[in-house]
N, C-alpha and C positions, 0 to 999 in steps of 0.2 A: 357260304356254303362250302362243303368239303369234297374234294375230288381225289380219287385214286387213279394214277396213271401207271399201267403195267406195260412197259415198252423196253426192249433190249437195246435198241439203237439210241445210245446216250444223247447224241446230238438232237434227235427228234424229241426224246423224252424231256430233256432239259429246256428245249425251246418251248414246248407245250407248257411246262411248269412255269417258266418265266412269263409267258403270255397270259396264262390264266391268273397268276398272282397279280399281274397288272390290272386285271379285270375284277380284283377283289375276292378271288377264291382262295381258300386254303388248299394246298396241293401236296400230296405225298406221292413219291415215285418209287416203284420197284422195277428191277431190271431182269428178273427171271420169273418163271411160272410158279415155283415153289414158295418164294417169299411173297409173290403177288397174291397167291391163293390165301396164304396165311393172313395177310392184311385184309383181303376182301371178306374173310370169314370172321375176323376178330375185331375190326374197327368199323365204326358207323360212318358210312359215306352217303353223300347225296347223289353222286354220279360216279360211275367207273368208266374209264377209257382203257380198253384192253387190246393189245396187239394180238393178232392171230398166231403168228409164228414166233415162238419164244424158246429160249434155252431152258433146260430143266426137265422135269418128269412128264410134262403135259403141254399141249398147245392151248391157245387162248379159248377156243371153243369148249375145251374140257373144263377150264376154269368157270366159264359161264354156266355150263351144265351143273357143276358142283354147287355153285352159288345158288342157283335156282332150286336144286334138290334140298338145300338147307333152309329153304323158305325165305331167302333174302330177295326182296323185290326191288332193290335199288336199280334205277335206270342204267343200262349198259350200252356204251357205244363201242362197237368192235372195229378195230383198224386192221387193214390187210392190204397186201400187194396184189392179191388175187381179185380180179375184177369180172370173172365169169359169173353168169347168173346162178349156176348150181352152187358156187362157192358162197354167194350172198344168201341164197336160200338156206344152206346148211348153217350159216352163222345165225340167221334169224330164228331158225327152228331150234337151235341150241338154247335160245332164251334171250338173245341180245335184242335190244329195242331199236337199234339203228346201226348202220353200216357205213363206213367211210373208207374209200379206196385211196391208197398212197400212190403218188404224192398228193397231198391235199394242202389247201390254204388254211392258215390259222383262222381267218375270218369265217370260213365255212364250219370248221370244227367248233368254234365259239357259238355260232348260230345253232348248231345241232345240240350242243350242251344246254343252251338256254331253252330250246324247245323241249328237251327231255325234262328239264326242271319244271316246266310249266304243266306237264301232264297231271301230276297228282295233286295240284293245288286248286284252290277256289279262285285263283287269280283270273282276271279278264285280260288276256293278252300279256303285256309286260308290266301291267300296273297292279301293285298290291295296295289294298285299301283297308284301313281300320279306322272307323269313325271318320274324322276329317283329315286324317293323315294318309298321304299317298307316297308310294315309293316306286320309281320307274327302274326296273332291273337292267335296262339297256343304256339309258342316258344318265343313270345315277342321280336323277333329280328327286329330291325329297321335299315335300311341302306339307304344311299343316295350315288348314284354313286358307290355302292359296299362298301362304308366305313361304319362301324358299328357306331351307335349312341346310347348312354346310356341315358335313360329317367327314371324319377321317375314314380311311379304308376299313379299319377294323370296326369302327362304330357302325358303318354302313352294313358290313357283313353281319354283325350281331343283330341289327334292326331287321335286316331282310329275313334272317332265320326266325326271329320272333314273329314277324308278320306272316310268314308262310305257315306258321303254326298258331295263328291267332286263336285265342280262347283256350289254348292248352297250357297246362303248367309244365314248364321246362326246368329241369334241375340244372345246377351248376355244371355237373359232369356232362350232361347232354349238350349244353351250350359250348363248353370247351371242346367237346368231341367234334362238333359240326362247324365251329367258327375258327378254331386254331388248328394248325397242322401238327403232326405227330412230334416234330422236332422243336416246336415252340416252347419257350421258357415261360410257362404259365404258373404264376404264384397262386396260393389258395384264395387270395382276395381279388384276383384279376377280374373275375366276372363282376363282382360288386363294384369295382372301380369303373368299369366300362358301362354298367347299368347306370351308375351315377352320372357319367358323361352324357348318356342318352337322355336321362331325365332333365338335365340342365338345358338341353337343346330342344326337346320335343314336348316337354310338359311344363316346366317352370315358367317359360316366357309367355305362356298362353293362359287365357282366362277359362278355357274349356276344362272339363274334368280330366284328370290324369289318365293316360292310356296304359302306362307301365305299372304293373301291380306286383308286390312282393307277397308271397305266401310263405311265412317264416317256417323253416324246417323242410320246405318242399322245393321252392324255386321261384321262378318269375313267369309272368304271362303278360301278353298285351291284348287288350280288348277295350271296346267302348262300352261304358256302363251308363 
């Protein structure tokens, strides 16, 4: 899953980036409101983490309002040093989905990000299910028919995105946009290679019907047929 962090305090921004990447997220960071708004409007993200006070032409709540006015419904977590109730109300009324006051623990931020990601899915709690394949988004446990499957970080991220969109055809561009960050060196056949890795681990070793399907000229989808 791909996350945008807009935060001008570089120490905080880079610490959040490192922590989220260790949890298998792809993360882009912007340090001012203007570049942050450009990224928010032009790149597909699964969650945005936006600081309220930012250098540039606008503050974080204005970014949130603009994003919502453009019809973008990506979950947004607003960060702020202001902890008064009116400040929280203003941020939520601007269109943010959640609010976290500085200083904060990374564990709490991670829990809130996970909660935001759960909202638009058909997942039950932290478990994604397609056929006899399960994926736990917090323990990173992946099993098919009860048998544990070991995945690399990128394989896990790709499988999670496929499973969150089970039954939908996802183009290569969509998969790249949500699984790899903006600076990643992604070659034209990168998606094919990683789909192949997943098939070798979740389809080929099992007698059950394949779950990952290719629709030539369109992309890939995961579903139990």
